[in-house]
C-alpha positions, 0 to 999 in steps of 0.5 A: 500499500502507498503511504503517499497522501491521496492528492484526490482527497486532498484536493477535494476537502481544499475545494469544500473549505474554500467555497464553504469559506467564500460566503456566496455561490462561486464558479469553478473557474473562479475557485479553480484560480484562488486554489491553483488547480485546472477548472475541470479538475474543481467540477469533476470534484465538486460535483462528486461532493453534490452527490452526497449532500455537500455541495448544490448548484444555483440557477447558474450552475455555480456553487453553493454548500449543500444540505449535507454541509450542517450535518458535517459542521454538526458531527465536526463541532461534537467531535472536537473535545478543543472546542468543547473544553475550550467553550465551558473554560473560556465561559467561566474564567475569560476576562470581560474587560477586552476581547479574548480570542481563541482560533486555529490555522488553517493554512495562513489564515485564522479560523476563530473558535471563540471571540468574545468582546468587553462586557459580552458573557456569551461568545461570537466566533463560528457565525459572526467571524469570517476567516481572516489572513493570519499576518492580521491577528495576534493569534495568527502571527504566535501560530505562524511562529511555529513555521520554519522561515522557508514555509513562511516563505512559501505561504506568505507574500514578501511584504507580508512576510517583511512586515511581521518577521520582527513579530514572530521572532518575538514570539519565538524568543519569548513563547508569546507575542505582545503587539503594540498598534499604530493605534496604541491598542497592545494583543497578546497571544500565546499558543494552546501548547497540547492543541495543534496550531491553535492559540488565545489571545487577549486584544482591546488593551489600552493605556499600559504601563509595564508592571499591567502588561506583565500582569496581563501576559501571567493572566493569558498564560494562565488561562492558556494552561487551564486549556492545555 
């Protein structure tokens, strides 16, 4: 039996992920351009998934997620011990005076599992927060720091990598990241050691002195340990 990855399976899953992430009906040619794949191959893969309800076509023959996506989403959440555990812990222990976020890295993007704003005792993320480039997120940068420089050069544009290289270096050296934005906002992030490509972040912090910053970093690390 071959130990090589099944490329058809990989391509099919990527097609489905990008289709769902687009949030709209999308044609095969556009999706193929986004993925760097052949349009005929993308069409075959999406038609195959349509046969089991994961995709469907509209009147213009553009593709949309099918009804099977709802079952897959529910099964994925129920099957994720990280999601179940983090929701309970963060709802009970996360601070409420600033943003608290938990997210995972997908290729060069961040997908949020939890995102609570100041004063919010419930959470938002899976429905309300769009997938965003990792370089825009302190949480994403903490996860990118795990990759080698050569891999970062493959998944990021040169100007993107140059703009965040100092932050990635800081995270590698200190084990966590503090990002002071141009507007004076501080954001902090640390990787969850026991979870694959997952990080916890605090943001929306302003007017912190050095002592307060260290206190917030200690609070972030303690909360991250509860999630480990």
